[in-house]
C-alpha positions as CSV (number, residue, x, y, z in Angstrom):
1,X,72.2,-85.3,-116.0
2,X,72.9,-89.0,-115.7
3,X,74.0,-91.3,-118.5
4,X,70.5,-92.4,-119.5
5,X,69.3,-88.8,-119.6
6,X,72.2,-87.8,-121.9
7,X,71.4,-90.7,-124.2
8,X,67.7,-89.7,-124.4
9,X,68.6,-86.0,-125.1
10,X,70.8,-87.2,-127.9
11,X,67.8,-89.1,-129.3
12,X,65.7,-85.9,-129.3
13,X,68.5,-84.2,-131.2
14,X,68.3,-86.9,-133.9
15,X,64.6,-86.0,-134.5
16,X,65.8,-82.5,-135.4
17,X,68.2,-83.7,-138.0
18,X,67.0,-82.9,-141.5
19,X,65.9,-86.0,-143.3
20,X,68.0,-85.2,-146.3
21,X,67.5,-85.5,-150.1
22,X,66.0,-88.5,-151.9
23,X,69.2,-89.1,-153.8
24,X,71.4,-90.0,-150.8
25,X,71.4,-90.9,-147.1
26,X,73.3,-91.9,-144.1
27,X,74.0,-95.7,-144.1
28,X,75.9,-97.8,-141.6
29,X,76.3,-101.0,-143.7
30,X,74.5,-103.6,-145.8
31,X,74.2,-107.4,-145.4
32,X,72.9,-110.4,-147.1
33,X,70.7,-112.4,-144.7
34,X,68.2,-115.3,-144.8
35,X,64.9,-115.5,-142.9
36,X,65.9,-112.7,-140.4
37,X,64.7,-109.6,-142.2
38,X,61.8,-110.8,-144.2
39,X,61.0,-113.8,-146.4
40,X,63.7,-115.5,-148.4
41,X,67.3,-114.2,-148.7
42,X,67.4,-110.4,-148.3
43,X,69.7,-107.6,-149.2
44,X,69.5,-105.5,-146.0
45,X,70.4,-101.8,-145.9
46,X,71.0,-100.5,-142.4
47,X,70.4,-96.7,-142.3
48,X,72.0,-94.6,-139.6
49,X,70.0,-92.5,-137.0
50,X,67.2,-93.5,-134.6
51,X,64.9,-91.5,-132.3
52,X,64.7,-94.4,-129.8
53,X,67.3,-95.5,-127.3
54,X,66.3,-99.1,-126.5
55,X,67.9,-100.6,-123.4
56,X,68.6,-103.8,-125.3
57,X,69.7,-102.1,-128.6
58,X,72.0,-104.4,-130.5
59,X,73.2,-101.8,-133.0
60,X,74.1,-98.7,-130.9
61,X,76.6,-97.7,-133.6
62,X,73.6,-97.0,-135.9
63,X,71.8,-94.6,-133.4
64,X,73.4,-91.4,-134.7
65,X,73.0,-90.3,-138.2
66,X,76.3,-88.4,-138.2
67,X,78.1,-91.7,-137.6
68,X,76.9,-93.2,-140.9
69,X,78.6,-92.9,-144.2
70,X,77.0,-91.1,-147.1
71,X,75.6,-93.4,-149.7
72,X,73.7,-92.6,-152.9
73,X,70.6,-94.4,-154.1
74,X,72.4,-95.0,-157.5
75,X,75.4,-96.6,-155.8
76,X,73.2,-98.8,-153.6
77,X,71.0,-99.8,-156.6
78,X,74.2,-100.8,-158.5
79,X,75.1,-103.1,-155.7
80,X,71.6,-104.5,-155.4
81,X,71.5,-105.2,-159.1
82,X,74.5,-107.6,-158.8
83,X,72.3,-109.8,-156.6
84,X,68.9,-109.3,-158.3
85,X,68.7,-112.8,-160.0
86,X,69.9,-114.6,-156.9
87,X,67.4,-112.7,-154.6
88,X,64.5,-113.5,-157.0
89,X,65.4,-117.2,-157.1
90,X,65.8,-117.3,-153.3
91,X,62.3,-115.8,-152.8
92,X,63.8,-112.8,-151.2
93,X,64.2,-109.1,-151.9
94,X,65.5,-105.9,-150.3
95,X,64.8,-104.8,-146.7
96,X,65.5,-101.2,-145.4
97,X,66.4,-101.4,-141.8
98,X,68.3,-99.2,-139.3
99,X,68.6,-97.4,-137.1
100,X,65.2,-96.0,-138.1
101,X,64.7,-95.7,-141.9
102,X,61.8,-93.2,-141.5
103,X,64.3,-90.7,-140.0
104,X,65.3,-90.3,-143.7
105,X,61.9,-90.8,-145.4
106,X,62.8,-89.3,-148.8
107,X,65.9,-91.5,-149.1
108,X,64.1,-94.6,-147.9
109,X,61.1,-94.0,-150.1
110,X,63.3,-93.6,-153.2
111,X,65.2,-96.8,-152.4
112,X,61.9,-98.7,-152.0
113,X,60.5,-97.3,-155.2
114,X,63.7,-98.2,-157.2
115,X,63.8,-101.7,-155.8
116,X,60.1,-102.2,-156.7
117,X,60.8,-101.0,-160.2
118,X,63.6,-103.6,-160.4
119,X,61.0,-106.2,-159.7
120,X,62.2,-107.0,-156.2
121,X,60.1,-107.6,-153.1
122,X,60.6,-104.8,-150.6
123,X,60.4,-104.7,-146.8
124,X,60.6,-101.8,-144.3
125,X,62.0,-102.7,-140.8
126,X,60.8,-100.0,-138.4
127,X,59.5,-99.1,-134.9
128,X,56.9,-96.9,-136.6
129,X,57.5,-94.3,-134.0
130,X,58.0,-92.0,-137.0
131,X,55.2,-93.5,-139.0
132,X,53.6,-90.2,-139.6
133,X,56.6,-89.5,-141.9
134,X,55.7,-92.4,-144.2
135,X,53.8,-91.1,-147.1
136,X,51.2,-93.1,-149.0
137,X,53.7,-93.1,-151.9
138,X,56.4,-94.7,-149.8
139,X,54.0,-97.3,-148.5
140,X,52.8,-98.1,-152.1
141,X,56.4,-99.2,-152.8
142,X,56.6,-101.4,-149.6
143,X,55.7,-105.0,-149.9
144,X,56.0,-105.8,-146.2
145,X,56.5,-103.9,-142.9
146,X,58.5,-105.5,-140.1
147,X,57.0,-103.7,-137.1
148,X,58.9,-103.7,-133.9
149,X,56.6,-103.1,-130.9
150,X,59.1,-102.8,-128.1
151,X,56.6,-103.2,-125.2
152,X,52.8,-103.2,-124.7
153,X,52.5,-101.3,-121.4
154,X,53.1,-97.6,-122.1
155,X,55.2,-97.1,-119.0
156,X,57.4,-100.1,-119.9
157,X,57.7,-98.8,-123.4
158,X,58.8,-95.4,-122.1
159,X,61.4,-97.0,-119.7
160,X,62.7,-99.3,-122.5
161,X,62.9,-96.7,-125.3
162,X,62.6,-93.3,-123.8
163,X,59.7,-92.5,-126.1
164,X,55.9,-93.0,-126.2
165,X,54.1,-96.1,-127.5
166,X,51.1,-94.4,-129.0
167,X,52.7,-93.3,-132.3
168,X,53.6,-96.9,-133.1
169,X,50.1,-98.2,-132.4
170,X,48.5,-95.3,-134.3
171,X,50.5,-96.1,-137.4
172,X,49.7,-99.8,-137.2
173,X,46.0,-98.9,-137.1
174,X,46.6,-96.6,-140.1
175,X,48.1,-99.4,-142.1
176,X,45.1,-101.6,-141.4
177,X,42.9,-99.0,-143.0
178,X,45.1,-98.0,-145.9
179,X,44.8,-99.3,-149.4
180,X,47.8,-98.5,-151.7
181,X,46.1,-100.1,-153.6
182,X,45.9,-103.1,-151.2
183,X,46.8,-103.7,-147.6
184,X,50.5,-103.5,-146.7
185,X,51.1,-106.8,-144.8
186,X,52.7,-106.5,-141.4
187,X,54.9,-108.8,-139.4
188,X,55.1,-107.8,-135.7
189,X,58.3,-108.4,-133.8
190,X,58.4,-108.3,-130.0
191,X,61.4,-108.9,-127.8
192,X,61.1,-110.6,-124.4
193,X,63.3,-108.5,-122.1
194,X,64.0,-110.0,-118.7
195,X,62.6,-107.7,-116.0
196,X,60.9,-105.4,-118.6
197,X,58.7,-107.1,-121.1
198,X,58.8,-110.8,-120.2
199,X,55.5,-110.9,-118.3
200,X,52.5,-112.8,-119.8
201,X,50.4,-109.6,-119.8
202,X,52.9,-108.0,-122.3
203,X,52.6,-111.0,-124.7
204,X,48.8,-111.2,-124.3
205,X,48.5,-107.5,-125.1
206,X,50.5,-107.8,-128.3
207,X,48.4,-110.8,-129.3
208,X,45.1,-109.0,-128.7
209,X,46.2,-105.9,-130.6
210,X,47.5,-108.0,-133.5
211,X,44.4,-110.1,-133.7
212,X,42.3,-107.0,-134.2
213,X,44.2,-105.8,-137.3
214,X,43.5,-107.8,-140.5
215,X,46.8,-107.1,-142.3
216,X,49.0,-108.5,-139.5
217,X,50.1,-111.8,-140.8
218,X,52.9,-113.0,-138.5
219,X,54.1,-112.2,-134.9
220,X,57.6,-113.1,-134.0
221,X,58.3,-113.3,-130.2
222,X,62.1,-113.2,-129.6
223,X,64.2,-113.6,-126.5
224,X,66.5,-110.7,-125.7
225,X,70.2,-111.2,-126.0
226,X,73.5,-109.4,-125.5
227,X,75.2,-110.1,-128.8
228,X,75.8,-106.4,-129.4
229,X,77.3,-105.7,-125.9
230,X,80.8,-105.4,-127.3
231,X,79.8,-102.4,-129.4
232,X,79.2,-100.4,-126.3
233,X,83.0,-100.6,-125.6
234,X,83.6,-98.1,-128.4
235,X,84.3,-94.5,-127.4
236,X,81.2,-92.3,-127.3
237,X,78.6,-95.2,-126.9
238,X,77.7,-95.5,-123.2
239,X,76.2,-98.7,-122.1
240,X,72.6,-97.9,-121.0
241,X,71.9,-98.1,-117.3
242,X,69.0,-100.3,-116.4
243,X,69.7,-102.8,-119.2
244,X,68.5,-106.3,-118.3
245,X,71.6,-108.3,-117.2
246,X,70.3,-111.5,-118.7
247,X,68.2,-112.6,-121.6
248,X,64.6,-113.6,-121.2
249,X,64.3,-117.3,-121.9
250,X,61.4,-118.4,-124.0
251,X,60.6,-120.8,-121.2
252,X,59.5,-117.9,-119.0
253,X,56.2,-118.4,-117.2
254,X,53.3,-117.7,-119.5
255,X,55.3,-118.4,-122.7
256,X,56.3,-121.5,-124.5
257,X,58.0,-122.3,-127.8
258,X,55.9,-123.7,-130.7
259,X,56.3,-127.4,-131.4
260,X,57.7,-126.7,-134.9
261,X,58.7,-123.6,-136.9
262,X,56.0,-121.7,-138.7
263,X,56.5,-121.8,-142.5
264,X,56.0,-118.7,-144.7
265,X,53.6,-118.3,-146.2
266,X,51.3,-120.2,-143.8
267,X,49.4,-122.8,-145.8
268,X,46.2,-122.0,-144.0
269,X,46.6,-118.2,-143.9
270,X,43.3,-116.6,-143.4
271,X,41.8,-119.4,-141.3
272,X,44.4,-119.7,-138.4
273,X,43.0,-119.6,-134.9
274,X,45.0,-119.7,-131.7
275,X,48.2,-117.8,-130.9
276,X,51.4,-119.7,-131.3
277,X,54.1,-119.1,-128.7
278,X,51.6,-118.3,-125.9
279,X,51.2,-120.5,-122.8
280,X,48.1,-120.8,-120.6
281,X,44.8,-119.9,-122.1
282,X,45.1,-119.6,-125.9
283,X,44.3,-116.2,-127.2
284,X,41.9,-116.0,-130.2
285,X,44.1,-114.7,-133.0
286,X,42.8,-115.5,-136.5
287,X,45.2,-114.9,-139.4
288,X,48.3,-114.6,-137.3
289,X,51.1,-117.1,-137.0
290,X,53.1,-116.8,-133.8
291,X,56.6,-118.2,-133.4
292,X,59.6,-117.8,-131.2
293,X,63.3,-118.3,-131.9
294,X,65.8,-119.3,-129.2
295,X,68.5,-117.4,-131.0
296,X,67.3,-114.5,-133.0
297,X,70.5,-114.5,-135.0
298,X,70.3,-118.2,-135.8
299,X,69.9,-117.7,-139.5
300,X,73.2,-115.8,-139.7
301,X,73.9,-113.0,-142.1
302,X,76.3,-114.1,-144.7
303,X,77.9,-110.9,-145.9
304,X,78.5,-107.4,-144.5
305,X,79.8,-104.2,-145.9
């Protein structure tokens, strides 16, 4: 068994881990961030454990649930309450990220419910590979879903993550049909990985899929980077073989940066046509705002625990 096969077998083992109770969960850390994990300034909770093993993963230390620390919902809510007024004034809220939050659906759902009860905007950052574990009640407490579509071609997705693409797309389609009691808005995030997903067909596929779903409001096209490479120096975290050895620039053929940043919310939301960030023939993409960021970490996180 080679290194990549060992990593993928470990991911399968994560799927067998019990999700745990609603009252506590495995958490790696929390941050305050601006315009990276949803609108405004966010209190971001990073859960531990993920069923995917992406070649460009920037947080390999969050892949295994057993590596996280146990945190209670009450303890996290006490921390969030300290920032409640600031988050509200800053037009932000709370984002549950990972890892993959839906590996612990009861814990994630309770956090979202409690944050909503506190009057805060909520967001769920997920690959939706485990979207079937998200109940309607969990989604009813979710104000925004940040949906990571890792690749459009199924074989590229498999190579990149070790998993299948279809569960992610199936859940995105479910969200477009769901009323809890209204649509859950979705922002799609797609990373251009050199040698893997940087082709124009990948970007065009994401654009066409997004244009067909009425609740997708925003698509963020990001260059890959190696900012998390140092984390692979830690014992027990092998650097994935086949990782692209250079970022994919946003000046790749078939892709161009927008002339100016896209504001949120778009002033003309509901009547947008044309896909921002795409070169060549412009795809028809009503409702969506496309953007790219040269440095996906440019709006830096300001605090970490």
